[in-house]
C-alpha positions, 0 to 999 in steps of 0.5 A: 120180699116185694114184687116191686123188686122184680126188674124189667131186666129179670123178666127179659132174662127169663125169656131170653133163657127160653122160659115159656111164661113168667108169673109175678105175684104181689100183695094187693094194690093199696095193701103194700107193706112198704111206703114205696108201694112196690106192687104198683111198680111191678104192675107198671113194669108188667104193662110196659113189658107186655107192650115190648113183647108185642113189639118184638112179636111175642104173645103178651099173655106169656107174662102175668101178674096177680095180686093176693094176700099171703093167706090166699093159698087156694086162690094162688093154686088156682091162678098158677094152675090156670096160668100153666094151662094158658102157657102150655096152650101157647106152646114153646116161646117163639115157636108158638108165635111162628118165630125162630127161637134163636132169633127171638133170643137174640132180639130179647137180648138186644132189648135187654141192653136198653133197659136202663134207657127205657127206665129213664125215658119211662120213669114217670109212668113207671112210678105212677099209680093207675086207679082204673082199668082204663088208666091201665090200658092207656098207660103204655100204647103200642104206638108209644113203644114202637116210637120208643125203639125207633127213636132210641137216642145214642151218643158219640164223641166228636173227635174234632171237639174232644179235648180229652179232659176225661170228665165224661170218662170218669162220669160214665156209670158203666165204663163204656168210654175208652179214653185217657190223657191226651187221647180222643175219647170213644164210646163203646156202643155195645156197652153204652146204656144210653143214659146221657150222663156223658152228654150232660157231663161234657163241658159246654165250651167243648160240646164234644158229646153229640146225641143221635136219634133215628140214624146210625152213630158215626164210626169211631176214628182209628186208634192211630189217630186218637192222640192229641198233640198239645202245643208246649208252653213257652218258658 
């Protein structure tokens, strides 16, 4: 019911499935039917997604957002006709940019895994309400997006410091931590959404969860070495 419900993940999923263009229609700005002003959320998401598309080599014109009322059927038809012609001129996704379609799909899927991280890092800008074209253009810059992907923060658990307290294990929102009683915990990097919940949850006295940016995450220790031997208490 609201364009603000169109998530960045939805758009990336469409492109990863081979769609050549994505159109989003919303109510006119400042005329949202809800107090959330979801059309601003949609606009900011599109501005961000276009920069991400540039970053991975896709033409940002494949994604378009327009604002109009439900009674403007003629305008809607004209906009859709124009967008359809534009996408047709761009050609198939990837091929039109001189890229391998399979590689494009794989790249988009990798970016999609970072959507929760991206929304956390760019939350303030995604919630803003630009008023002028200059503000639109400056909201997300190419350098900013390049740096975003270059400096992605990952997390790992230092096996020397982990006490298997299971706090991070229980707090992880996507169950990306493999742990258990008396077992050194390990983060599944493929499943991790890089939200930092484990980092915040780890007790300071342990400090086992480490943040890594700009370099590979250390390899996990072998399964056979993950058991923690506790000293039994004297009676």
